[in-house]
PQR file with spaces between the fields and no chain letter, atoms N, CA, C, O and H, PARSE charges and radii, in Angstrom:
ATOM       1  N    MET     1      11.094   20.982    2.914 -0.4000 1.5000
ATOM       2  CA   MET     1      10.516   19.834    3.609 -0.0000 2.0000
ATOM       3  C    MET     1       9.953   20.342    4.936  0.5500 1.7000
ATOM       4  O    MET     1      10.542   21.206    5.587 -0.5500 1.4000
ATOM       5  N    VAL     2       8.809   19.793    5.322 -0.4000 1.5000
ATOM       6  CA   VAL     2       8.196   20.173    6.592 -0.0000 2.0000
ATOM       7  C    VAL     2       8.547   19.142    7.657  0.5500 1.7000
ATOM       8  O    VAL     2       8.935   18.017    7.339 -0.5500 1.4000
ATOM       9  H    VAL     2       8.331   19.091    4.794  0.4000 1.0000
ATOM      10  N    ASN     3       8.411   19.523    8.902 -0.4000 1.5000
ATOM      11  CA   ASN     3       8.655   18.613   10.023 -0.0000 2.0000
ATOM      12  C    ASN     3       7.333   18.188   10.633  0.5500 1.7000
ATOM      13  O    ASN     3       6.378   18.964   10.681 -0.5500 1.4000
ATOM      14  H    ASN     3       8.096   20.436    9.161  0.4000 1.0000
ATOM      15  N    ILE     4       7.287   16.939   11.101 -0.4000 1.5000
ATOM      16  CA   ILE     4       6.148   16.455   11.878 -0.0000 2.0000
ATOM      17  C    ILE     4       6.696   15.846   13.155  0.5500 1.7000
ATOM      18  O    ILE     4       7.856   15.439   13.218 -0.5500 1.4000
ATOM      19  H    ILE     4       8.063   16.309   11.062  0.4000 1.0000
ATOM      20  N    THR     5       5.858   15.790   14.160 -0.4000 1.5000
ATOM      21  CA   THR     5       6.232   15.153   15.418 -0.0000 2.0000
ATOM      22  C    THR     5       5.556   13.799   15.480  0.5500 1.7000
ATOM      23  O    THR     5       4.360   13.678   15.217 -0.5500 1.4000
ATOM      24  H    THR     5       4.916   16.122   14.109  0.4000 1.0000
ATOM      25  N    LEU     6       6.315   12.798   15.823 -0.4000 1.5000
ATOM      26  CA   LEU     6       5.804   11.438   15.886 -0.0000 2.0000
ATOM      27  C    LEU     6       5.929   10.939   17.318  0.5500 1.7000
ATOM      28  O    LEU     6       7.006   11.004   17.909 -0.5500 1.4000
ATOM      29  H    LEU     6       7.287   12.897   16.036  0.4000 1.0000
ATOM      30  N    SER     7       4.851   10.451   17.866 -0.4000 1.5000
ATOM      31  CA   SER     7       4.870    9.895   19.217 -0.0000 2.0000
ATOM      32  C    SER     7       4.967    8.383   19.146  0.5500 1.7000
ATOM      33  O    SER     7       4.253    7.745   18.372 -0.5500 1.4000
ATOM      34  H    SER     7       3.976   10.398   17.385  0.4000 1.0000
ATOM      35  N    VAL     8       5.844    7.811   19.949 -0.4000 1.5000
ATOM      36  CA   VAL     8       5.966    6.361   20.045 -0.0000 2.0000
ATOM      37  C    VAL     8       5.972    5.979   21.524  0.5500 1.7000
ATOM      38  O    VAL     8       6.403    6.767   22.365 -0.5500 1.4000
ATOM      39  H    VAL     8       6.424    8.329   20.578  0.4000 1.0000
ATOM      40  N    PRO     9       5.504    4.792   21.841 -0.5600 1.5000
ATOM      41  CA   PRO     9       5.547    4.343   23.232  0.2800 2.0000
ATOM      42  C    PRO     9       6.989    4.253   23.727  0.5500 1.7000
ATOM      43  O    PRO     9       7.919    4.055   22.945 -0.5500 1.4000
ATOM      44  N    GLU    10       7.152    4.400   25.020 -0.4000 1.5000
ATOM      45  CA   GLU    10       8.479    4.394   25.630 -0.0000 2.0000
ATOM      46  C    GLU    10       9.264    3.128   25.319  0.5500 1.7000
ATOM      47  O    GLU    10      10.471    3.194   25.088 -0.5500 1.4000
ATOM      48  H    GLU    10       6.396    4.560   25.655  0.4000 1.0000
ATOM      49  N    ASP    11       8.592    1.969   25.310 -0.4000 1.5000
ATOM      50  CA   ASP    11       9.314    0.719   25.046 -0.0000 2.0000
ATOM      51  C    ASP    11       9.871    0.682   23.617  0.5500 1.7000
ATOM      52  O    ASP    11      10.955    0.145   23.387 -0.5500 1.4000
ATOM      53  H    ASP    11       7.612    1.915   25.499  0.4000 1.0000
ATOM      54  N    ILE    12       9.141    1.244   22.675 -0.4000 1.5000
ATOM      55  CA   ILE    12       9.644    1.294   21.302 -0.0000 2.0000
ATOM      56  C    ILE    12      10.821    2.248   21.216  0.5500 1.7000
ATOM      57  O    ILE    12      11.814    1.957   20.549 -0.5500 1.4000
ATOM      58  H    ILE    12       8.261    1.680   22.862  0.4000 1.0000
ATOM      59  N    LYS    13      10.714    3.387   21.886 -0.4000 1.5000
ATOM      60  CA   LYS    13      11.822    4.360   21.906 -0.0000 2.0000
ATOM      61  C    LYS    13      13.091    3.714   22.456  0.5500 1.7000
ATOM      62  O    LYS    13      14.179    3.939   21.928 -0.5500 1.4000
ATOM      63  H    LYS    13       9.908    3.624   22.428  0.4000 1.0000
ATOM      64  N    LYS    14      12.962    2.919   23.505 -0.4000 1.5000
ATOM      65  CA   LYS    14      14.128    2.244   24.098 -0.0000 2.0000
ATOM      66  C    LYS    14      14.744    1.266   23.093  0.5500 1.7000
ATOM      67  O    LYS    14      15.966    1.159   22.998 -0.5500 1.4000
ATOM      68  H    LYS    14      12.077    2.735   23.935  0.4000 1.0000
ATOM      69  N    GLU    15      13.903    0.561   22.351 -0.4000 1.5000
ATOM      70  CA   GLU    15      14.411   -0.362   21.337 -0.0000 2.0000
ATOM      71  C    GLU    15      15.094    0.401   20.205  0.5500 1.7000
ATOM      72  O    GLU    15      16.134   -0.028   19.704 -0.5500 1.4000
ATOM      73  H    GLU    15      12.909    0.648   22.429  0.4000 1.0000
ATOM      74  N    MET    16      14.516    1.520   19.807 -0.4000 1.5000
ATOM      75  CA   MET    16      15.121    2.344   18.763 -0.0000 2.0000
ATOM      76  C    MET    16      16.508    2.826   19.173  0.5500 1.7000
ATOM      77  O    MET    16      17.417    2.896   18.346 -0.5500 1.4000
ATOM      78  H    MET    16      13.672    1.868   20.214  0.4000 1.0000
ATOM      79  N    GLU    17      16.663    3.152   20.430 -0.4000 1.5000
ATOM      80  CA   GLU    17      17.943    3.655   20.935 -0.0000 2.0000
ATOM      81  C    GLU    17      19.045    2.604   20.879  0.5500 1.7000
ATOM      82  O    GLU    17      20.229    2.937   20.938 -0.5500 1.4000
ATOM      83  H    GLU    17      15.925    3.095   21.102  0.4000 1.0000
ATOM      84  N    LYS    18      18.662    1.351   20.766 -0.4000 1.5000
ATOM      85  CA   LYS    18      19.652    0.274   20.649 -0.0000 2.0000
ATOM      86  C    LYS    18      20.298    0.254   19.263  0.5500 1.7000
ATOM      87  O    LYS    18      21.282   -0.451   19.042 -0.5500 1.4000
ATOM      88  H    LYS    18      17.701    1.080   20.717  0.4000 1.0000
ATOM      89  N    PHE    19      19.738    1.031   18.333 -0.4000 1.5000
ATOM      90  CA   PHE    19      20.245    1.092   16.967 -0.0000 2.0000
ATOM      91  C    PHE    19      20.515    2.544   16.579  0.5500 1.7000
ATOM      92  O    PHE    19      19.810    3.105   15.741 -0.5500 1.4000
ATOM      93  H    PHE    19      18.938    1.603   18.513  0.4000 1.0000
ATOM      94  N    PRO    20      21.529    3.149   17.183 -0.5600 1.5000
ATOM      95  CA   PRO    20      21.800    4.571   16.915  0.2800 2.0000
ATOM      96  C    PRO    20      22.244    4.850   15.475  0.5500 1.7000
ATOM      97  O    PRO    20      22.186    5.991   15.017 -0.5500 1.4000
ATOM      98  N    GLU    21      22.679    3.831   14.778 -0.4000 1.5000
ATOM      99  CA   GLU    21      23.125    4.032   13.396 -0.0000 2.0000
ATOM     100  C    GLU    21      21.961    4.170   12.419  0.5500 1.7000
ATOM     101  O    GLU    21      22.162    4.535   11.261 -0.5500 1.4000
ATOM     102  H    GLU    21      22.727    2.904   15.150  0.4000 1.0000
ATOM     103  N    ILE    22      20.756    3.884   12.877 -0.4000 1.5000
ATOM     104  CA   ILE    22      19.573    3.951   12.028 -0.0000 2.0000
ATOM     105  C    ILE    22      19.012    5.364   12.042  0.5500 1.7000
ATOM     106  O    ILE    22      18.842    5.967   13.102 -0.5500 1.4000
ATOM     107  H    ILE    22      20.593    3.588   13.818  0.4000 1.0000
ATOM     108  N    ASN    23      18.728    5.884   10.857 -0.4000 1.5000
ATOM     109  CA   ASN    23      18.060    7.180   10.738 -0.0000 2.0000
ATOM     110  C    ASN    23      16.557    6.908   10.751  0.5500 1.7000
ATOM     111  O    ASN    23      15.960    6.591    9.722 -0.5500 1.4000
ATOM     112  H    ASN    23      18.866    5.394    9.996  0.4000 1.0000
ATOM     113  N    TRP    24      15.965    7.035   11.921 -0.4000 1.5000
ATOM     114  CA   TRP    24      14.561    6.688   12.086 -0.0000 2.0000
ATOM     115  C    TRP    24      13.634    7.609   11.300  0.5500 1.7000
ATOM     116  O    TRP    24      12.517    7.217   10.962 -0.5500 1.4000
ATOM     117  H    TRP    24      16.449    7.292   12.757  0.4000 1.0000
ATOM     118  N    SER    25      14.077    8.809   11.009 -0.4000 1.5000
ATOM     119  CA   SER    25      13.264    9.702   10.173 -0.0000 2.0000
ATOM     120  C    SER    25      13.106    9.119    8.771  0.5500 1.7000
ATOM     121  O    SER    25      12.031    9.196    8.175 -0.5500 1.4000
ATOM     122  H    SER    25      14.984    9.128   11.283  0.4000 1.0000
ATOM     123  N    VAL    26      14.176    8.541    8.255 -0.4000 1.5000
ATOM     124  CA   VAL    26      14.108    7.921    6.923 -0.0000 2.0000
ATOM     125  C    VAL    26      13.161    6.731    6.962  0.5500 1.7000
ATOM     126  O    VAL    26      12.360    6.543    6.046 -0.5500 1.4000
ATOM     127  H    VAL    26      15.049    8.478    8.738  0.4000 1.0000
ATOM     128  N    ILE    27      13.247    5.931    8.009 -0.4000 1.5000
ATOM     129  CA   ILE    27      12.372    4.766    8.151 -0.0000 2.0000
ATOM     130  C    ILE    27      10.905    5.212    8.181  0.5500 1.7000
ATOM     131  O    ILE    27      10.069    4.645    7.477 -0.5500 1.4000
ATOM     132  H    ILE    27      13.898    6.083    8.753  0.4000 1.0000
ATOM     133  N    ALA    28      10.596    6.217    8.988 -0.4000 1.5000
ATOM     134  CA   ALA    28       9.224    6.715    9.093 -0.0000 2.0000
ATOM     135  C    ALA    28       8.754    7.288    7.765  0.5500 1.7000
ATOM     136  O    ALA    28       7.620    7.045    7.351 -0.5500 1.4000
ATOM     137  H    ALA    28      11.274    6.677    9.560  0.4000 1.0000
ATOM     138  N    ARG    29       9.608    8.041    7.101 -0.4000 1.5000
ATOM     139  CA   ARG    29       9.259    8.644    5.819 -0.0000 2.0000
ATOM     140  C    ARG    29       8.934    7.564    4.786  0.5500 1.7000
ATOM     141  O    ARG    29       7.951    7.678    4.053 -0.5500 1.4000
ATOM     142  H    ARG    29      10.529    8.238    7.437  0.4000 1.0000
ATOM     143  N    GLU    30       9.752    6.530    4.729 -0.4000 1.5000
ATOM     144  CA   GLU    30       9.513    5.433    3.784 -0.0000 2.0000
ATOM     145  C    GLU    30       8.229    4.678    4.114  0.5500 1.7000
ATOM     146  O    GLU    30       7.496    4.272    3.211 -0.5500 1.4000
ATOM     147  H    GLU    30      10.551    6.439    5.324  0.4000 1.0000
ATOM     148  N    ALA    31       7.956    4.489    5.399 -0.4000 1.5000
ATOM     149  CA   ALA    31       6.722    3.799    5.796 -0.0000 2.0000
ATOM     150  C    ALA    31       5.496    4.616    5.385  0.5500 1.7000
ATOM     151  O    ALA    31       4.500    4.059    4.924 -0.5500 1.4000
ATOM     152  H    ALA    31       8.551    4.818    6.132  0.4000 1.0000
ATOM     153  N    ILE    32       5.571    5.925    5.551 -0.4000 1.5000
ATOM     154  CA   ILE    32       4.467    6.794    5.164 -0.0000 2.0000
ATOM     155  C    ILE    32       4.281    6.769    3.652  0.5500 1.7000
ATOM     156  O    ILE    32       3.152    6.684    3.168 -0.5500 1.4000
ATOM     157  H    ILE    32       6.380    6.378    5.926  0.4000 1.0000
ATOM     158  N    LYS    33       5.364    6.843    2.912 -0.4000 1.5000
ATOM     159  CA   LYS    33       5.277    6.786    1.449 -0.0000 2.0000
ATOM     160  C    LYS    33       4.666    5.469    0.990  0.5500 1.7000
ATOM     161  O    LYS    33       3.833    5.450    0.083 -0.5500 1.4000
ATOM     162  H    LYS    33       6.281    6.912    3.305  0.4000 1.0000
ATOM     163  N    ARG    34       5.075    4.376    1.609 -0.4000 1.5000
ATOM     164  CA   ARG    34       4.546    3.059    1.244 -0.0000 2.0000
ATOM     165  C    ARG    34       3.050    2.971    1.529  0.5500 1.7000
ATOM     166  O    ARG    34       2.292    2.436    0.720 -0.5500 1.4000
ATOM     167  H    ARG    34       5.751    4.392    2.346  0.4000 1.0000
ATOM     168  N    ARG    35       2.622    3.497    2.687 -0.4000 1.5000
ATOM     169  CA   ARG    35       1.195    3.461    3.024 -0.0000 2.0000
ATOM     170  C    ARG    35       0.380    4.304    2.046  0.5500 1.7000
ATOM     171  O    ARG    35      -0.708    3.897    1.638 -0.5500 1.4000
ATOM     172  H    ARG    35       3.238    3.931    3.344  0.4000 1.0000
ATOM     173  N    ILE    36       0.893    5.468    1.670 -0.4000 1.5000
ATOM     174  CA   ILE    36       0.203    6.309    0.687 -0.0000 2.0000
ATOM     175  C    ILE    36       0.084    5.570   -0.646  0.5500 1.7000
ATOM     176  O    ILE    36      -0.968    5.604   -1.284 -0.5500 1.4000
ATOM     177  H    ILE    36       1.777    5.798    2.002  0.4000 1.0000
ATOM     178  N    PHE    37       1.150    4.909   -1.063 -0.4000 1.5000
ATOM     179  CA   PHE    37       1.118    4.132   -2.296 -0.0000 2.0000
ATOM     180  C    PHE    37       0.023    3.068   -2.236  0.5500 1.7000
ATOM     181  O    PHE    37      -0.761    2.930   -3.175 -0.5500 1.4000
ATOM     182  H    PHE    37       2.005    4.881   -0.544  0.4000 1.0000
ATOM     183  N    LEU    38      -0.035    2.314   -1.132 -0.4000 1.5000
ATOM     184  CA   LEU    38      -1.046    1.273   -0.982 -0.0000 2.0000
ATOM     185  C    LEU    38      -2.452    1.850   -0.957  0.5500 1.7000
ATOM     186  O    LEU    38      -3.363    1.284   -1.562 -0.5500 1.4000
ATOM     187  H    LEU    38       0.601    2.427   -0.369  0.4000 1.0000
ATOM     188  N    LEU    39      -2.641    2.969   -0.268 -0.4000 1.5000
ATOM     189  CA   LEU    39      -3.950    3.593   -0.209 -0.0000 2.0000
ATOM     190  C    LEU    39      -4.400    4.072   -1.594  0.5500 1.7000
ATOM     191  O    LEU    39      -5.571    3.943   -1.949 -0.5500 1.4000
ATOM     192  H    LEU    39      -1.901    3.428    0.223  0.4000 1.0000
ATOM     193  N    ARG    40      -3.475    4.617   -2.361 -0.4000 1.5000
ATOM     194  CA   ARG    40      -3.814    5.037   -3.733 -0.0000 2.0000
ATOM     195  C    ARG    40      -4.209    3.837   -4.579  0.5500 1.7000
ATOM     196  O    ARG    40      -5.186    3.895   -5.325 -0.5500 1.4000
ATOM     197  H    ARG    40      -2.523    4.721   -2.072  0.4000 1.0000
ATOM     198  N    LYS    41      -3.453    2.749   -4.465 -0.4000 1.5000
ATOM     199  CA   LYS    41      -3.795    1.540   -5.226 -0.0000 2.0000
ATOM     200  C    LYS    41      -5.160    1.013   -4.812  0.5500 1.7000
ATOM     201  O    LYS    41      -5.963    0.617   -5.656 -0.5500 1.4000
ATOM     202  H    LYS    41      -2.659    2.702   -3.859  0.4000 1.0000
ATOM     203  N    PHE    42      -5.418    1.011   -3.506 -0.4000 1.5000
ATOM     204  CA   PHE    42      -6.706    0.537   -3.005 -0.0000 2.0000
ATOM     205  C    PHE    42      -7.839    1.414   -3.535  0.5500 1.7000
ATOM     206  O    PHE    42      -8.870    0.903   -3.972 -0.5500 1.4000
ATOM     207  H    PHE    42      -4.765    1.334   -2.820  0.4000 1.0000
ATOM     208  N    ARG    43      -7.649    2.722   -3.496 -0.4000 1.5000
ATOM     209  CA   ARG    43      -8.671    3.640   -4.000 -0.0000 2.0000
ATOM     210  C    ARG    43      -8.910    3.412   -5.496  0.5500 1.7000
ATOM     211  O    ARG    43     -10.053    3.403   -5.953 -0.5500 1.4000
ATOM     212  H    ARG    43      -6.811    3.137   -3.141  0.4000 1.0000
ATOM     213  N    GLU    44      -7.833    3.228   -6.247 -0.4000 1.5000
ATOM     214  CA   GLU    44      -7.959    2.975   -7.680 -0.0000 2.0000
ATOM     215  C    GLU    44      -8.701    1.664   -7.936  0.5500 1.7000
ATOM     216  O    GLU    44      -9.551    1.583   -8.822 -0.5500 1.4000
ATOM     217  H    GLU    44      -6.905    3.235   -5.875  0.4000 1.0000
ATOM     218  N    PHE    45      -8.369    0.640   -7.150 -0.4000 1.5000
ATOM     219  CA   PHE    45      -8.973   -0.683   -7.302 -0.0000 2.0000
ATOM     220  C    PHE    45     -10.473   -0.655   -6.994  0.5500 1.7000
ATOM     221  O    PHE    45     -11.254   -1.370   -7.623 -0.5500 1.4000
ATOM     222  H    PHE    45      -7.678    0.705   -6.430  0.4000 1.0000
ATOM     223  N    THR    46     -10.865    0.165   -6.033 -0.4000 1.5000
ATOM     224  CA   THR    46     -12.249    0.156   -5.566 -0.0000 2.0000
ATOM     225  C    THR    46     -13.108    1.273   -6.128  0.5500 1.7000
ATOM     226  O    THR    46     -14.293    1.348   -5.805 -0.5500 1.4000
ATOM     227  H    THR    46     -10.230    0.746   -5.522  0.4000 1.0000
ATOM     228  N    LYS    47     -12.552    2.140   -6.955 -0.4000 1.5000
ATOM     229  CA   LYS    47     -13.288    3.327   -7.401 -0.0000 2.0000
ATOM     230  C    LYS    47     -14.588    3.001   -8.138  0.5500 1.7000
ATOM     231  O    LYS    47     -15.546    3.768   -8.044 -0.5500 1.4000
ATOM     232  H    LYS    47     -11.589    2.079   -7.218  0.4000 1.0000
ATOM     233  N    ASP    48     -14.646    1.907   -8.855 -0.4000 1.5000
ATOM     234  CA   ASP    48     -15.848    1.553   -9.607 -0.0000 2.0000
ATOM     235  C    ASP    48     -16.686    0.481   -8.919  0.5500 1.7000
ATOM     236  O    ASP    48     -17.644   -0.036   -9.494 -0.5500 1.4000
ATOM     237  H    ASP    48     -13.867    1.284   -8.932  0.4000 1.0000
ATOM     238  N    SER    49     -16.322    0.158   -7.708 -0.4000 1.5000
ATOM     239  CA   SER    49     -17.024   -0.898   -6.985 -0.0000 2.0000
ATOM     240  C    SER    49     -18.417   -0.441   -6.567  0.5500 1.7000
ATOM     241  O    SER    49     -18.632    0.713   -6.197 -0.5500 1.4000
ATOM     242  H    SER    49     -15.544    0.578   -7.241  0.4000 1.0000
ATOM     243  N    GLU    50     -19.347   -1.375   -6.638 -0.4000 1.5000
ATOM     244  CA   GLU    50     -20.717   -1.101   -6.196 -0.0000 2.0000
ATOM     245  C    GLU    50     -20.985   -1.741   -4.842  0.5500 1.7000
ATOM     246  O    GLU    50     -22.110   -1.689   -4.345 -0.5500 1.4000
ATOM     247  H    GLU    50     -19.173   -2.313   -6.939  0.4000 1.0000
ATOM     248  N    LEU    51     -19.963   -2.347   -4.240 -0.4000 1.5000
ATOM     249  CA   LEU    51     -20.123   -2.958   -2.929 -0.0000 2.0000
ATOM     250  C    LEU    51     -20.294   -1.876   -1.862  0.5500 1.7000
ATOM     251  O    LEU    51     -19.644   -0.831   -1.896 -0.5500 1.4000
ATOM     252  H    LEU    51     -19.049   -2.390   -4.644  0.4000 1.0000
ATOM     253  N    THR    52     -21.179   -2.158   -0.927 -0.4000 1.5000
ATOM     254  CA   THR    52     -21.328   -1.247    0.204 -0.0000 2.0000
ATOM     255  C    THR    52     -20.350   -1.644    1.292  0.5500 1.7000
ATOM     256  O    THR    52     -19.738   -2.710    1.226 -0.5500 1.4000
ATOM     257  H    THR    52     -21.707   -3.007   -0.899  0.4000 1.0000
ATOM     258  N    GLU    53     -20.201   -0.793    2.290 -0.4000 1.5000
ATOM     259  CA   GLU    53     -19.334   -1.134    3.421 -0.0000 2.0000
ATOM     260  C    GLU    53     -19.835   -2.396    4.111  0.5500 1.7000
ATOM     261  O    GLU    53     -19.040   -3.230    4.544 -0.5500 1.4000
ATOM     262  H    GLU    53     -20.697    0.073    2.344  0.4000 1.0000
ATOM     263  N    GLU    54     -21.144   -2.532    4.211 -0.4000 1.5000
ATOM     264  CA   GLU    54     -21.732   -3.725    4.830 -0.0000 2.0000
ATOM     265  C    GLU    54     -21.388   -4.980    4.035  0.5500 1.7000
ATOM     266  O    GLU    54     -21.105   -6.029    4.614 -0.5500 1.4000
ATOM     267  H    GLU    54     -21.790   -1.854    3.859  0.4000 1.0000
ATOM     268  N    ASP    55     -21.413   -4.869    2.694 -0.4000 1.5000
ATOM     269  CA   ASP    55     -21.037   -5.994    1.828 -0.0000 2.0000
ATOM     270  C    ASP    55     -19.609   -6.427    2.103  0.5500 1.7000
ATOM     271  O    ASP    55     -19.329   -7.620    2.223 -0.5500 1.4000
ATOM     272  H    ASP    55     -21.643   -4.016    2.224  0.4000 1.0000
ATOM     273  N    THR    56     -18.710   -5.467    2.201 -0.4000 1.5000
ATOM     274  CA   THR    56     -17.296   -5.809    2.397 -0.0000 2.0000
ATOM     275  C    THR    56     -17.061   -6.423    3.765  0.5500 1.7000
ATOM     276  O    THR    56     -16.237   -7.326    3.909 -0.5500 1.4000
ATOM     277  H    THR    56     -18.938   -4.498    2.103  0.4000 1.0000
ATOM     278  N    ILE    57     -17.781   -5.937    4.772 -0.4000 1.5000
ATOM     279  CA   ILE    57     -17.642   -6.520    6.111 -0.0000 2.0000
ATOM     280  C    ILE    57     -18.150   -7.959    6.104  0.5500 1.7000
ATOM     281  O    ILE    57     -17.514   -8.846    6.672 -0.5500 1.4000
ATOM     282  H    ILE    57     -18.450   -5.203    4.655  0.4000 1.0000
ATOM     283  N    ARG    58     -19.288   -8.189    5.466 -0.4000 1.5000
ATOM     284  CA   ARG    58     -19.856   -9.543    5.386 -0.0000 2.0000
ATOM     285  C    ARG    58     -18.907  -10.478    4.636  0.5500 1.7000
ATOM     286  O    ARG    58     -18.660  -11.599    5.081 -0.5500 1.4000
ATOM     287  H    ARG    58     -19.804   -7.468    5.005  0.4000 1.0000
ATOM     288  N    LEU    59     -18.380  -10.025    3.509 -0.4000 1.5000
ATOM     289  CA   LEU    59     -17.449  -10.856    2.733 -0.0000 2.0000
ATOM     290  C    LEU    59     -16.171  -11.150    3.524  0.5500 1.7000
ATOM     291  O    LEU    59     -15.658  -12.269    3.493 -0.5500 1.4000
ATOM     292  H    LEU    59     -18.580   -9.115    3.148  0.4000 1.0000
ATOM     293  N    GLY    60     -15.672  -10.153    4.220 -0.4000 1.5000
ATOM     294  CA   GLY    60     -14.479  -10.362    5.039 -0.0000 2.0000
ATOM     295  C    GLY    60     -14.728  -11.364    6.142  0.5500 1.7000
ATOM     296  O    GLY    60     -13.868  -12.194    6.438 -0.5500 1.4000
ATOM     297  H    GLY    60     -16.088   -9.245    4.245  0.4000 1.0000
ATOM     298  N    SER    61     -15.891  -11.294    6.750 -0.4000 1.5000
ATOM     299  CA   SER    61     -16.255  -12.240    7.807 -0.0000 2.0000
ATOM     300  C    SER    61     -16.353  -13.659    7.255  0.5500 1.7000
ATOM     301  O    SER    61     -15.871  -14.605    7.878 -0.5500 1.4000
ATOM     302  H    SER    61     -16.589  -10.619    6.510  0.4000 1.0000
ATOM     303  N    GLU    62     -16.973  -13.805    6.090 -0.4000 1.5000
ATOM     304  CA   GLU    62     -17.079  -15.120    5.453 -0.0000 2.0000
ATOM     305  C    GLU    62     -15.711  -15.674    5.103  0.5500 1.7000
ATOM     306  O    GLU    62     -15.458  -16.866    5.275 -0.5500 1.4000
ATOM     307  H    GLU    62     -17.364  -13.036    5.584  0.4000 1.0000
ATOM     308  N    LEU    63     -14.831  -14.819    4.615 -0.4000 1.5000
ATOM     309  CA   LEU    63     -13.470  -15.242    4.287 -0.0000 2.0000
ATOM     310  C    LEU    63     -12.725  -15.696    5.532  0.5500 1.7000
ATOM     311  O    LEU    63     -12.051  -16.726    5.522 -0.5500 1.4000
ATOM     312  H    LEU    63     -15.037  -13.850    4.475  0.4000 1.0000
ATOM     313  N    ASN    64     -12.851  -14.921    6.606 -0.4000 1.5000
ATOM     314  CA   ASN    64     -12.188  -15.309    7.855 -0.0000 2.0000
ATOM     315  C    ASN    64     -12.669  -16.670    8.358  0.5500 1.7000
ATOM     316  O    ASN    64     -11.867  -17.497    8.790 -0.5500 1.4000
ATOM     317  H    ASN    64     -13.398  -14.084    6.614  0.4000 1.0000
ATOM     318  N    LYS    65     -13.980  -16.896    8.298 -0.4000 1.5000
ATOM     319  CA   LYS    65     -14.533  -18.180    8.733 -0.0000 2.0000
ATOM     320  C    LYS    65     -13.984  -19.318    7.885  0.5500 1.7000
ATOM     321  O    LYS    65     -13.606  -20.369    8.402 -0.5500 1.4000
ATOM     322  H    LYS    65     -14.632  -16.224    7.947  0.4000 1.0000
ATOM     323  N    SER    66     -13.948  -19.094    6.584 -0.4000 1.5000
ATOM     324  CA   SER    66     -13.436  -20.112    5.666 -0.0000 2.0000
ATOM     325  C    SER    66     -11.973  -20.434    5.950  0.5500 1.7000
ATOM     326  O    SER    66     -11.589  -21.603    5.997 -0.5500 1.4000
ATOM     327  H    SER    66     -14.256  -18.240    6.164  0.4000 1.0000
ATOM     328  N    LEU    67     -11.167  -19.411    6.137 -0.4000 1.5000
ATOM     329  CA   LEU    67      -9.752  -19.609    6.439 -0.0000 2.0000
ATOM     330  C    LEU    67      -9.555  -20.325    7.767  0.5500 1.7000
ATOM     331  O    LEU    67      -8.690  -21.192    7.893 -0.5500 1.4000
ATOM     332  H    LEU    67     -11.479  -18.462    6.099  0.4000 1.0000
ATOM     333  N    ARG    68     -10.361  -19.958    8.755 -0.4000 1.5000
ATOM     334  CA   ARG    68     -10.272  -20.585   10.069 -0.0000 2.0000
ATOM     335  C    ARG    68     -10.576  -22.081    9.963  0.5500 1.7000
ATOM     336  O    ARG    68      -9.883  -22.905   10.559 -0.5500 1.4000
ATOM     337  H    ARG    68     -11.064  -19.253    8.653  0.4000 1.0000
ATOM     338  N    LYS    69     -11.618  -22.424    9.200 -0.4000 1.5000
ATOM     339  CA   LYS    69     -11.972  -23.832    9.009 -0.0000 2.0000
ATOM     340  C    LYS    69     -10.856  -24.589    8.301  0.5500 1.7000
ATOM     341  O    LYS    69     -10.546  -25.727    8.652 -0.5500 1.4000
ATOM     342  H    LYS    69     -12.182  -21.754    8.716  0.4000 1.0000
ATOM     343  N    ARG    70     -10.256  -23.947    7.302 -0.4000 1.5000
ATOM     344  CA   ARG    70      -9.175  -24.596    6.546 -0.0000 2.0000
ATOM     345  C    ARG    70      -7.975  -24.897    7.452  0.5500 1.7000
ATOM     346  O    ARG    70      -7.341  -25.944    7.320 -0.5500 1.4000
ATOM     347  H    ARG    70     -10.507  -23.022    7.018  0.4000 1.0000
ATOM     348  N    HIS    71      -7.673  -23.991    8.354 -0.4000 1.5000
ATOM     349  CA   HIS    71      -6.492  -24.164    9.195 -0.0000 2.0000
ATOM     350  C    HIS    71      -6.758  -25.035   10.419  0.5500 1.7000
ATOM     351  O    HIS    71      -5.815  -25.485   11.071 -0.5500 1.4000
ATOM     352  H    HIS    71      -8.188  -23.141    8.461  0.4000 1.0000
ATOM     353  N    GLU    72      -8.024  -25.277   10.738 -0.4000 1.5000
ATOM     354  CA   GLU    72      -8.369  -26.149   11.869 -0.0000 2.0000
ATOM     355  C    GLU    72      -8.211  -27.627   11.503  0.5500 1.7000
ATOM     356  O    GLU    72      -8.103  -28.476   12.387 -0.5500 1.4000
ATOM     357  H    GLU    72      -8.789  -24.911   10.209  0.4000 1.0000
ATOM     358  N    LYS    73      -8.196  -27.930   10.224 -0.4000 1.5000
ATOM     359  CA   LYS    73      -8.124  -29.334    9.783 -0.0000 2.0000
ATOM     360  C    LYS    73      -6.759  -29.902    9.946  0.5500 1.7000
ATOM     361  O    LYS    73      -6.532  -31.067    9.622 -0.5500 1.4000
ATOM     362  H    LYS    73      -8.283  -27.240    9.506  0.4000 1.0000
């Protein structure tokens, strides 16, 4: 296994120190594994897509507007 160095803001480090029983390396490792899993799924889902980046930005913007209108009512 290789080692990596992880930087966190001081306030987060102070909060982490309140839980000395937690193995933060395990937490970070699991978070990284989960993100890799999601990225692989996303890549698999989009591999045959013909949408451009501009298309996805436009669709995301339209979705956000729609959701905002729904929640304003």
